[in-house]
C-alpha angles and dihedrals in degrees: 000000000000092000092050091052090048092047093049091047092053097044124096122246090249093052092048090050092049093050101044095258097301125103124160098178114020115214092220109025115206136177092218094116090053091050090053095048096044099039095111102284133122095303093056092048092048091052092051092048091049092052093047094048098044099043116114116259 
């Protein structure tokens, strides 16, 4: 399951579309999805808030 999640996260949109949304070993791995998620949006802010709240005092 972990490898499937990793493969999907590294695949391009075109490759996912061509393979029905499942790719175990992408032919051209890319970090595009990680750039989109971590580009300063809600996910980044939530991660910062979580670290600040849960840090030891």
